[in-house]
Backbone as CSV, one residue per row, in Angstrom:
resi,resn,N_x,N_y,N_z,CA_x,CA_y,CA_z,C_x,C_y,C_z
1,MET,-20.738,-13.904,-2.686,-19.419,-13.508,-2.228,-19.194,-14.095,-0.829
2,THR,-18.047,-14.709,-0.624,-17.750,-15.310,0.671,-17.486,-14.225,1.711
3,GLU,-17.564,-14.613,2.988,-17.280,-13.654,4.062,-15.847,-13.137,3.935
4,PHE,-14.900,-14.041,3.606,-13.506,-13.633,3.450,-13.368,-12.594,2.344
5,ASN,-13.965,-12.845,1.169,-13.852,-11.904,0.050,-14.446,-10.546,0.404
6,LYS,-15.601,-10.560,1.068,-16.242,-9.308,1.450,-15.367,-8.553,2.441
7,ARG,-14.847,-9.270,3.439,-14.003,-8.631,4.447,-12.706,-8.102,3.818
8,TYR,-12.150,-8.851,2.883,-10.916,-8.424,2.214,-11.134,-7.134,1.436
9,LEU,-12.261,-7.050,0.716,-12.562,-5.816,-0.007,-12.737,-4.648,0.957
10,GLU,-13.425,-4.893,2.082,-13.599,-3.853,3.087,-12.253,-3.451,3.690
11,PHE,-11.340,-4.408,3.824,-10.002,-4.158,4.346,-9.201,-3.269,3.389
12,CYS,-9.356,-3.470,2.081,-8.584,-2.728,1.077,-9.029,-1.276,0.918
13,LYS,-10.316,-1.012,1.019,-10.846,0.332,0.753,-10.182,1.440,1.569
14,PRO,-9.979,1.265,2.876,-9.346,2.357,3.630,-7.922,2.683,3.169
15,PHE,-7.213,1.703,2.623,-5.864,1.969,2.124,-5.903,2.840,0.870
16,ILE,-6.849,2.548,-0.008,-7.006,3.360,-1.225,-7.365,4.795,-0.834
17,GLU,-8.321,4.936,0.075,-8.719,6.277,0.510,-7.566,6.986,1.211
18,ALA,-6.788,6.249,2.002,-5.673,6.853,2.745,-4.584,7.366,1.810
19,VAL,-4.209,6.579,0.800,-3.161,7.039,-0.113,-3.679,8.204,-0.967
20,LYS,-4.974,8.198,-1.300,-5.552,9.345,-2.002,-5.447,10.606,-1.140
21,GLU,-5.703,10.449,0.150,-5.612,11.577,1.079,-4.174,12.093,1.180
22,VAL,-3.207,11.196,1.261,-1.800,11.588,1.342,-1.412,12.411,0.110
23,TYR,-1.749,11.914,-1.068,-1.385,12.621,-2.294,-2.144,13.941,-2.436
24,GLY,-3.397,13.958,-2.027,-4.166,15.190,-2.123,-3.682,16.262,-1.164
25,THR,-3.425,15.867,0.080,-3.029,16.817,1.117,-1.570,17.233,1.004
26,MET,-0.695,16.255,0.831,0.738,16.556,0.897,1.357,16.911,-0.445
27,MET,0.689,16.517,-1.544,1.290,16.743,-2.854,0.380,17.494,-3.808
28,GLY,-0.835,17.774,-3.364,-1.744,18.587,-4.163,-2.172,17.960,-5.472
29,THR,-2.272,16.643,-5.511,-2.735,15.985,-6.732,-3.762,14.915,-6.393
30,GLU,-4.670,14.727,-7.310,-5.728,13.737,-7.137,-5.265,12.390,-7.689
31,LEU,-5.584,11.324,-6.961,-5.325,9.970,-7.454,-6.610,9.384,-7.996
32,LYS,-6.480,8.704,-9.126,-7.625,8.002,-9.718,-7.289,6.519,-9.734
33,PRO,-7.939,5.745,-8.849,-7.676,4.303,-8.830,-8.180,3.637,-10.098
34,GLY,-7.370,2.713,-10.613,-7.776,1.897,-11.751,-8.465,0.638,-11.265
35,LYS,-8.578,-0.317,-12.144,-9.272,-1.566,-11.822,-8.357,-2.472,-10.987
36,PRO,-8.833,-2.864,-9.790,-8.035,-3.789,-8.976,-8.012,-5.176,-9.611
37,ALA,-6.922,-5.894,-9.360,-6.783,-7.248,-9.894,-6.079,-8.133,-8.874
38,ILE,-6.474,-9.391,-8.827,-5.794,-10.355,-7.968,-4.445,-10.657,-8.587
39,LYS,-3.404,-10.590,-7.755,-2.038,-10.812,-8.205,-1.554,-12.166,-7.679
40,GLU,-0.741,-12.811,-8.468,-0.115,-14.050,-8.041,1.361,-13.975,-8.373
41,GLY,2.189,-14.535,-7.498,3.629,-14.523,-7.748,4.187,-13.134,-7.585
42,LYS,4.786,-12.591,-8.652,5.389,-11.257,-8.617,4.301,-10.209,-8.424
43,ILE,4.510,-9.316,-7.448,3.488,-8.308,-7.200,3.962,-6.880,-7.415
44,SER,5.265,-6.634,-7.516,5.723,-5.252,-7.684,5.688,-4.846,-9.155
45,HIS,5.493,-3.557,-9.384,5.404,-3.022,-10.742,6.439,-1.954,-11.028
46,GLY,7.220,-1.551,-10.053,8.004,-0.349,-10.247,9.485,-0.523,-10.071
47,ASP,10.137,0.621,-9.955,11.579,0.688,-9.764,11.922,0.943,-8.301
48,ILE,10.965,1.486,-7.551,11.136,1.775,-6.130,9.862,1.328,-5.432
49,SER,9.996,0.483,-4.423,8.840,-0.006,-3.677,9.062,0.172,-2.193
50,SER,7.999,0.522,-1.494,8.009,0.584,-0.035,7.047,-0.475,0.470
51,ILE,7.486,-1.198,1.496,6.768,-2.376,1.965,6.579,-2.286,3.474
52,MET,5.384,-2.646,3.929,5.110,-2.671,5.364,4.315,-3.920,5.689
53,GLY,4.805,-4.705,6.627,4.068,-5.867,7.097,2.934,-5.442,8.008
54,ILE,1.860,-6.213,7.967,0.673,-5.920,8.767,0.225,-7.233,9.389
55,ASN,-0.101,-7.231,10.679,-0.740,-8.396,11.271,-1.575,-7.952,12.452
56,GLY,-2.395,-8.868,12.947,-3.255,-8.539,14.073,-4.418,-9.482,14.150
57,THR,-5.506,-8.971,14.714,-6.721,-9.774,14.857,-7.913,-8.989,14.336
58,TYR,-8.897,-9.739,13.886,-10.164,-9.167,13.429,-11.258,-9.750,14.302
59,THR,-12.107,-8.891,14.856,-13.244,-9.330,15.645,-14.500,-8.878,14.927
60,GLY,-15.321,-9.838,14.524,-16.543,-9.495,13.812,-17.380,-10.726,13.585
61,LEU,-18.193,-10.689,12.555,-19.013,-11.843,12.219,-18.129,-13.061,12.032
62,GLY,-18.541,-14.160,12.569,-17.752,-15.375,12.422,-16.678,-15.519,13.486
63,GLY,-16.646,-14.621,14.480,-15.696,-14.757,15.573,-14.406,-14.021,15.346
64,ASN,-13.401,-14.402,16.114,-12.087,-13.764,16.027,-11.224,-14.477,15.004
65,LYS,-10.512,-13.700,14.233,-9.568,-14.234,13.247,-8.248,-13.493,13.402
66,LYS,-7.164,-14.233,13.297,-5.869,-13.594,13.181,-5.651,-13.331,11.700
67,PHE,-4.888,-12.309,11.386,-4.584,-12.050,9.983,-3.149,-11.572,9.852
68,LYS,-2.634,-11.713,8.628,-1.313,-11.184,8.297,-1.355,-10.731,6.850
69,GLY,-0.449,-9.861,6.528,-0.404,-9.375,5.157,0.652,-8.305,5.001
70,SER,0.522,-7.539,3.930,1.475,-6.466,3.676,0.843,-5.388,2.816
71,LEU,1.418,-4.210,2.939,1.097,-3.063,2.102,2.341,-2.774,1.287
72,VAL,2.192,-2.726,-0.031,3.306,-2.381,-0.916,2.859,-1.218,-1.798
73,LEU,3.669,-0.167,-1.829,3.494,0.924,-2.782,4.691,0.850,-3.722
74,SER,4.426,0.838,-5.028,5.495,0.619,-6.002,5.396,1.657,-7.123
75,TRP,6.506,2.385,-7.324,6.545,3.484,-8.282,7.569,3.243,-9.386
76,PRO,7.245,3.603,-10.637,8.307,3.780,-11.633,9.168,4.957,-11.158
77,GLU,10.443,4.976,-11.511,11.345,6.002,-10.986,10.857,7.424,-11.278
78,GLU,10.388,7.679,-12.483,9.940,9.029,-12.835,8.773,9.479,-11.948
79,THR,7.833,8.593,-11.699,6.690,8.917,-10.841,7.153,9.172,-9.410
80,TYR,8.106,8.358,-8.941,8.654,8.539,-7.592,9.338,9.900,-7.473
81,LEU,10.155,10.256,-8.465,10.868,11.539,-8.428,9.894,12.715,-8.371
82,LYS,8.828,12.643,-9.158,7.828,13.718,-9.162,7.053,13.749,-7.850
83,SER,6.736,12.577,-7.301,6.029,12.516,-6.012,6.904,13.093,-4.906
84,ALA,8.170,12.684,-4.867,9.097,13.190,-3.857,9.274,14.701,-4.003
85,GLY,9.370,15.171,-5.240,9.518,16.602,-5.488,8.332,17.397,-4.980
86,ALA,7.144,16.885,-5.232,5.940,17.587,-4.762,5.869,17.577,-3.239
87,MET,6.247,16.471,-2.637,6.186,16.361,-1.185,7.219,17.275,-0.509
88,LEU,8.401,17.377,-1.103,9.482,18.172,-0.510,9.606,19.567,-1.123
89,MET,8.727,19.859,-2.081,8.699,21.155,-2.754,10.043,21.510,-3.386
90,GLU,10.556,20.540,-4.124,11.843,20.691,-4.801,11.838,19.758,-6.010
91,GLU,12.562,20.112,-7.045,12.610,19.253,-8.235,13.782,18.276,-8.126
92,PHE,13.497,17.009,-8.466,14.537,15.975,-8.473,14.576,15.328,-9.849
93,THR,15.765,15.189,-10.392,15.919,14.566,-11.708,16.534,13.180,-11.617
94,GLU,17.033,12.833,-10.428,17.563,11.490,-10.220,17.394,11.107,-8.752
95,PHE,17.331,9.818,-8.530,17.186,9.292,-7.178,18.451,9.610,-6.384
96,ASN,18.265,10.049,-5.144,19.412,10.315,-4.283,19.038,10.044,-2.831
97,GLU,20.004,10.149,-1.960,19.806,9.847,-0.540,18.747,10.746,0.092
98,GLU,18.651,11.978,-0.367,17.696,12.941,0.192,16.247,12.467,0.056
99,ILE,15.963,11.729,-1.005,14.575,11.291,-1.225,14.393,9.785,-1.009
100,SER,15.404,9.128,-0.484,15.325,7.671,-0.336,14.253,7.215,0.647
101,ASP,13.888,8.063,1.616,12.884,7.686,2.616,11.468,8.148,2.283
102,VAL,11.296,8.898,1.201,9.978,9.461,0.877,8.929,8.357,0.703
103,GLY,9.253,7.308,-0.019,8.292,6.223,-0.228,7.896,5.557,1.070
104,MET,8.863,5.350,1.949,8.561,4.734,3.247,7.677,5.654,4.084
105,GLU,7.893,6.955,3.982,7.058,7.904,4.715,5.627,7.888,4.171
106,ILE,5.484,7.852,2.853,4.146,7.762,2.245,3.465,6.473,2.693
107,CYS,4.206,5.378,2.707,3.677,4.081,3.138,3.227,4.145,4.600
108,ASN,4.049,4.733,5.452,3.744,4.829,6.880,2.508,5.687,7.138
109,ILE,2.416,6.826,6.482,1.254,7.708,6.659,-0.001,7.030,6.124
110,THR,0.118,6.368,4.970,-1.026,5.644,4.398,-1.525,4.598,5.384
111,MET,-0.604,3.825,5.952,-0.990,2.789,6.911,-1.649,3.396,8.138
112,GLY,-1.074,4.464,8.666,-1.653,5.113,9.846,-3.059,5.622,9.598
113,ASN,-3.278,6.233,8.446,-4.614,6.739,8.112,-5.607,5.601,7.901
114,ALA,-5.180,4.533,7.237,-6.064,3.380,7.021,-6.382,2.698,8.344
115,LYS,-5.401,2.626,9.221,-5.584,1.948,10.513,-6.714,2.589,11.319
116,LYS,-6.829,3.919,11.279,-7.896,4.617,12.012,-9.271,4.079,11.618
117,VAL,-9.479,3.865,10.327,-10.755,3.364,9.824,-10.914,1.884,10.160
118,LEU,-9.857,1.117,9.976,-9.930,-0.326,10.197,-10.188,-0.682,11.659
119,VAL,-9.666,0.101,12.582,-9.930,-0.136,14.004,-11.434,-0.063,14.269
120,GLU,-12.104,0.885,13.640,-13.554,1.025,13.789,-14.309,-0.165,13.200
121,GLN,-13.696,-0.881,12.278,-14.321,-2.052,11.643,-13.995,-3.353,12.373
122,GLY,-13.280,-3.285,13.485,-12.997,-4.481,14.260,-11.594,-5.039,14.121
123,TYR,-10.695,-4.302,13.475,-9.310,-4.761,13.307,-8.422,-4.201,14.412
124,ASN,-7.648,-5.058,15.023,-6.587,-4.657,15.933,-5.301,-4.910,15.161
125,ILE,-4.634,-3.856,14.738,-3.534,-3.975,13.783,-2.198,-3.663,14.435
126,GLU,-1.238,-4.533,14.168,0.151,-4.288,14.533,0.889,-4.026,13.229
127,MET,1.665,-2.940,13.207,2.373,-2.558,11.990,3.863,-2.762,12.196
128,SER,4.547,-3.001,11.108,6.003,-3.062,11.159,6.556,-1.727,10.671
129,ILE,7.844,-1.585,10.721,8.502,-0.398,10.187,8.643,-0.609,8.678
130,PRO,8.279,0.386,7.868,8.395,0.194,6.419,9.846,0.028,5.981
131,THR,10.011,-0.664,4.893,11.317,-0.830,4.274,11.173,-0.483,2.801
132,SER,12.284,-0.385,2.114,12.243,0.024,0.721,13.144,-0.864,-0.126
133,VAL,12.723,-1.094,-1.353,13.501,-1.855,-2.328,13.626,-0.978,-3.558
134,ARG,14.841,-0.910,-4.114,15.059,-0.085,-5.301,15.832,-0.891,-6.331
135,GLY,15.448,-0.755,-7.577,16.131,-1.407,-8.682,15.174,-1.544,-9.850
136,LYS,15.675,-1.305,-11.049,14.839,-1.410,-12.242,14.237,-2.798,-12.319
137,LYS,12.921,-2.809,-12.461,12.169,-4.061,-12.621,12.484,-5.063,-11.519
138,HIS,12.658,-4.559,-10.289,12.873,-5.473,-9.164,11.633,-6.340,-8.976
139,GLU,11.771,-7.358,-8.187,10.672,-8.288,-7.990,10.406,-8.480,-6.508
140,ILE,9.161,-8.326,-6.127,8.687,-8.666,-4.790,7.659,-9.765,-5.008
141,ARG,7.810,-10.850,-4.295,6.906,-11.980,-4.482,5.990,-12.103,-3.278
142,ALA,4.730,-12.410,-3.539,3.773,-12.672,-2.468,4.039,-14.055,-1.890
143,GLN,3.773,-14.206,-0.618,3.892,-15.523,0.001,2.836,-16.446,-0.583
144,ASP,3.185,-17.711,-0.731,2.219,-18.695,-1.230,0.985,-18.719,-0.333
145,GLY,-0.177,-18.758,-0.945,-1.429,-18.876,-0.211,-1.999,-17.572,0.296
146,ILE,-1.287,-16.474,0.119,-1.806,-15.186,0.573,-2.340,-14.421,-0.634
147,VAL,-3.581,-13.992,-0.530,-4.228,-13.263,-1.611,-3.664,-11.844,-1.674
148,THR,-3.339,-11.375,-2.884,-2.842,-10.017,-3.089,-3.697,-9.332,-4.142
149,ILE,-4.160,-8.134,-3.819,-4.903,-7.327,-4.785,-4.045,-6.114,-5.120
150,GLY,-3.816,-5.909,-6.411,-3.051,-4.765,-6.890,-3.967,-3.782,-7.595
151,THR,-3.749,-2.505,-7.336,-4.562,-1.458,-7.946,-3.651,-0.370,-8.494
152,PRO,-3.748,-0.059,-9.791,-2.993,1.079,-10.321,-3.616,2.387,-9.831
153,LEU,-2.765,3.359,-9.541,-3.216,4.675,-9.094,-2.636,5.711,-10.044
154,GLU,-3.515,6.436,-10.726,-3.072,7.439,-11.694,-3.068,8.806,-11.048
155,SER,-2.001,9.577,-11.332,-1.876,10.932,-10.797,-1.256,11.823,-11.866
156,ASP,-1.132,13.105,-11.541,-0.443,14.032,-12.441,1.035,13.685,-12.584
157,PHE,1.559,12.881,-11.664,2.977,12.506,-11.669,3.241,11.212,-12.426
158,GLY,2.182,10.506,-12.799,2.305,9.210,-13.449,1.545,8.153,-12.664
159,THR,1.616,6.935,-13.129,0.915,5.824,-12.490,1.860,5.094,-11.545
160,PHE,1.334,4.718,-10.385,2.047,3.827,-9.474,1.031,2.826,-8.945
161,TYR,1.461,1.916,-8.069,0.608,0.796,-7.681,0.567,0.614,-6.176
162,ILE,-0.602,0.196,-5.699,-0.755,-0.244,-4.322,-1.131,-1.717,-4.376
163,GLU,-0.434,-2.521,-3.598,-0.709,-3.949,-3.530,-0.910,-4.330,-2.077
164,LEU,-2.033,-4.962,-1.801,-2.365,-5.379,-0.447,-2.503,-6.888,-0.396
165,SER,-1.713,-7.494,0.473,-1.782,-8.932,0.701,-2.512,-9.164,2.017
166,TYR,-3.307,-10.230,2.064,-4.116,-10.487,3.261,-4.416,-11.972,3.371
167,GLU,-4.249,-12.493,4.559,-4.632,-13.872,4.861,-5.145,-13.898,6.290
168,ASP,-6.254,-14.597,6.514,-6.699,-14.735,7.905,-6.756,-16.219,8.285
169,TYR,-6.766,-16.441,9.580,-6.800,-17.796,10.124,-7.426,-17.731,11.500
170,ASP,-7.912,-18.851,12.018,-8.589,-18.883,13.310,-7.655,-18.508,14.439
171,ALA,-8.180,-17.706,15.357,-7.383,-17.268,16.523,-7.268,-18.386,17.551
């Protein structure tokens, strides 16, 4: 396994643990990660996606590296409605303005929790403000040359996806 592949896997793990923590603490449900897969081209799987850009520097074996990437959480609408309902302790049967920011909040908390662990591993991370995309079978495309790993996450509310893109380069 190359240093990049090993570091990328280490980079992804805190995000999986962080989103599991968010769902366990804030929504009272356990997430079961499925098999991760390298994604190319289209990376979104859902009807509602929250996206956050990530960049910074990594200091570790092999010297300093700059990196860039993104965190995408993508839900089918039904899973999103159930997740939002559990988080806000209310039932929702359709998407509305009241729950439009829930995915971005989950994305932001996930990033913040993952960042705590990644800082200890040598990452200095700058985060962007999350944004959201909504539409049946919408498409989010990965930038050319950036590796993206997608992992299905199963919960009592249904399956949704976490996709992490990562690329590093010499500082």
